[in-house]
N, C-alpha and C positions, 0 to 999 in steps of 0.2 A: 650667557644662556648659549647654549650649543645650536652651532649653525650646519645645515647640510645643506649641498646642492640637489638638485633634481636627481643624478644618476644614483649619489647613496642613497637618498631617501626610497628610491624606488628598490636597490638592494637590501635596504635595510628592513621594507616592508615586503619584499615581493609584489610589488606592485608593477605595472607597465608605467614607464615614463610618461606617454601618453596619457594614461589616468590622472596622474599627478597633475600634468601641465591642464588638464581640462578643467582639473578643480581651482587651480589658481586664474585661470582663463573666467570660469564663473562666478568668482569672486568667494567660493569655499574655504578656500587654503590661501592664506596670506602669505607673501614672501618680500624679501628685500634686494636691492642689487647691490652687490659688493663693489668694489674699486674698481675690476674690470668690467662691470656690467653686467656679470653673472648672478641667476637668481640664487638667491640662500633662503631656504627654510627654515625657521626656528623650530627646534625640535619641540617644544611645548604645543605649536600648531599641528605637528603631526600626531602627536599622542592626540589632541583634541578631537581630529578627524578620523585616525584609525586607531586609537587606543594603543596602549604599550606596546613597545616594540615586542615581536615575536622572538622567543630565544631559540635561536640555531647559530651555527658557528659562524655562518656569512656576517649575522647580526652583530655579533659579539665580536668577531675581528675589526668590522667597519666602525664599531665604539671606540673601540681599542687604538686602532690604527689610524692613522692620516689626522691626527690632532683632533678628534672628534673623542668625547669621554661619555660615559653614562653618566647620566644626572644622577645625584643623591635623590632619592625621593623615598618616602615612608615606607614604600612595599620591599625594599630590601633588608626587611627585618627579619630574625628568624623564623616569628609567630606567623608574620605573614607567609612565609617560606613552608612551613608546615601546612597551616590551611591551603594552600595552593598544590602541595604533594597530596593530600587528604582531597581535593577535589578533582586532582587529576586520576587519582584510584576510582573515585566516584565515576568519572566520566569512562573508564574503561570499562568498569563493571556494568554501566547502561548500556555500553556498546554492545558488550557480550550478550545481556539480556535482549537488545534490539534484535541482534543476529539470529538468537533463540528462538525469538517469536516470528522473526521471518520465516524460520526453517518448519516451525509450526504451522503456519498459517499455509506455506506451501503445500505441506503435507495432509493439511485437512483441506484444502483445493484440490488435489489430486485423488483422496478419498469421496470429495462430491462428484467429480466428474468422471471417476469411477462407476458410482450409483449412477449416477445419471444415465450413463449408458448401457447399465443395465436395464435399468426402467425402460429405456427406449429398446431393446434388443428384445425385453419381455412383451411389449407392447406388439412389436411388429411381428415375433413369433405367433402372438395369440391374434394376431388379424389374419396370418396367412394361415392359421388351423383352422379360423372360421372360414375362409375361403376355400379350403381344402376340402371339407366335409359336405358331401352332398347334400343339400336342401333335402329334407324329409316331407314329405307329404301328408299331411294330417292323417290318420287313419279314416276308414269312410265308416260309418254308422250305420250302413244301408243293412246290415244283418241285424243290428238293434231293432230297425223299425220294421225289419219284416216279422222279427220274433215278438214284436210288442202288436202287432197287427194281428198276427194269429193268436196271440193270448185274447187279445180284444174280442175276436169272433167265437172263440170257445167260450168265454164267460158270457157273450150274448147269448150262444147257444143254449148255454146251460141255465141263465135265466129265463129263456122262453122255454125250455122243457120244463122246469120248477113252474113257471105259471101255468103252464097247459095241464099239469099234473094237479097240481091243487085248484 
């Protein structure tokens, strides 16, 4: 199987050398020492931890040069390539949908904020209008009292007159 040193593995997967060394130290990633005492990591171990290597110019060059070759895997079939292409298109479409939804969310939040500001302004203006209007005192009903008392006197007098006449 293909063996990689830590530098090659970090370039292949786009990881820091320290991340790979930490996984080796913690026992999450196994490695062997070559005849010079340098750590060599089996490609299958890297695939177990990080998954298939990403497709990039750097990774392809690394795997093709330096004695490291891409292993034969069942993933290299045309059927899987078609499925990968289909899934990549779906991911792209979903990313566009996500972008559209974020835009719509931002638009709705802006609308909500505008409406809240309008409501607050209206409430402040209403409060100002109430404060600016002079407090009107209730109209005095003394004229009505005087009128009723006057009417009562007249009626009482009329009744007394009627009683006197009859």
